[in-house]
C-alpha positions in Angstrom: 0.0 -0.2 -0.2 1.4 3.6 -1.0 2.0 6.0 1.3 -0.4 8.4 -0.3 -3.1 6.0 -0.3 -2.4 5.4 3.7 -2.1 8.8 4.3 -6.0 9.7 2.3 -7.2 6.4 4.3 -5.9 8.0 7.8 -7.2 11.7 6.9 -10.7 10.4 6.0 -11.5 8.6 9.1 -14.2 9.9 11.1 -12.1 10.5 14.2 -9.7 12.7 12.3 -12.0 15.0 10.9 -14.4 15.2 14.1 -11.0 16.3 15.7 -10.3 18.9 13.3 -13.9 20.7 13.5 -13.6 20.4 16.9 -10.4 22.4 17.0 -11.7 24.8 14.5 -15.1 25.3 16.7 -13.1 25.2 19.9 -10.9 28.3 18.5 -13.6 30.3 17.5 -15.8 29.5 20.8 -12.1 30.6 22.5 -12.7 33.6 20.4 -16.0 34.4 21.4 -15.4 34.0 25.4 -12.3 36.4 25.0 -14.5 38.8 23.5 -17.1 38.5 26.4 -14.6 38.6 29.0 -12.8 41.9 27.6 -15.6 43.7 26.4 -18.6 43.1 28.7 -17.4 41.4 31.6 -14.3 43.3 32.5 -15.5 46.7 32.1 -18.7 45.8 34.1 -16.5 44.8 36.7 -14.5 47.9 36.5 -18.1 49.8 37.1 -18.5 47.7 40.1 -15.2 48.5 41.3 -15.5 52.1 41.2 -14.1 52.3 37.2 -10.8 50.2 37.5 -9.7 48.7 34.3 -8.3 45.3 35.3 -6.5 45.1 31.9 -4.4 48.0 32.9 -3.0 46.4 35.7 0.9 46.2 35.6 4.0 46.3 37.3 7.1 47.8 36.4 10.3 46.1 36.9 13.3 47.9 35.4 12.7 48.0 32.1 10.1 45.0 31.8 6.4 45.3 32.6 4.6 42.8 34.0 1.1 43.0 33.0 -0.9 40.8 36.0 -4.3 42.7 34.7 -4.4 40.6 31.6 -3.4 37.5 33.2 -6.7 38.0 35.1 -8.4 38.6 32.5 -7.2 35.1 30.8 -7.9 33.6 34.1 -11.6 34.6 33.4 -11.5 33.5 29.9 -10.4 30.3 31.3 -13.1 29.8 33.7 -15.8 30.8 31.8 -14.6 28.7 29.0 -14.4 25.7 31.6 -17.7 26.4 32.9 -19.4 26.3 29.6 -17.7 23.1 28.9 -18.6 21.5 32.0 -22.6 22.4 31.2 -22.4 21.2 27.8 -21.1 17.5 28.6 -23.3 17.5 31.7 -26.1 17.9 29.0 -24.8 15.4 26.8 -24.2 12.4 29.3 -28.0 13.2 30.7 -29.0 12.5 26.8 -26.6 10.2 26.6 -27.6 8.5 29.8 -31.3 8.3 28.9 -30.8 6.7 25.6 -29.0 3.7 27.3 -31.7 3.0 29.8 -32.9 0.0 28.2 -37.3 -0.4 28.8 -38.1 -3.3 30.6 -38.2 -6.7 29.1 -41.6 -8.0 27.7 -43.9 -10.2 29.7 -43.8 -13.5 28.4 -46.0 -14.4 25.7 -49.3 -16.7 26.5 -48.3 -18.6 23.8 -45.0 -19.8 25.3 -45.3 -23.1 27.3 -44.5 -23.5 30.9 -41.1 -24.8 30.2 -39.9 -22.5 27.9 -41.1 -19.7 30.8 -39.0 -21.5 33.5 -36.3 -21.4 30.9 -36.7 -17.7 30.1 -36.8 -16.7 33.8 -33.9 -19.2 34.5 -31.8 -17.3 31.8 -32.8 -13.9 33.1 -31.6 -14.8 36.7 -28.5 -16.0 35.5 -28.1 -13.1 33.3 -28.6 -10.5 36.6 -26.1 -12.6 38.3 
């Protein structure tokens, strides 16, 4: 099998394509959350803190400027993204759990003989152990 053919099969696998789509959507989602934090939440926090702009917090050490306000914004970005992902995964698990719950086994049909009913009950008991 040629390298080109193997590579094509690898790329066309569902998992690779799903991962690529997830990365692209994740990057776009990160930009949205960063914009939310930077343009809405941080100014709102600044209003609550009497006009303090967190993004401008910095310390000068010699020639270097340490911008810890921007770091605080990044932490808030991370916490919001983590919380939203937590909610999405929780919802997905709830849906998956409801799909996995199997309906109760049907009652034995009236057409079954006594032997078949007993064998079915024995099978079910063994399966539950």
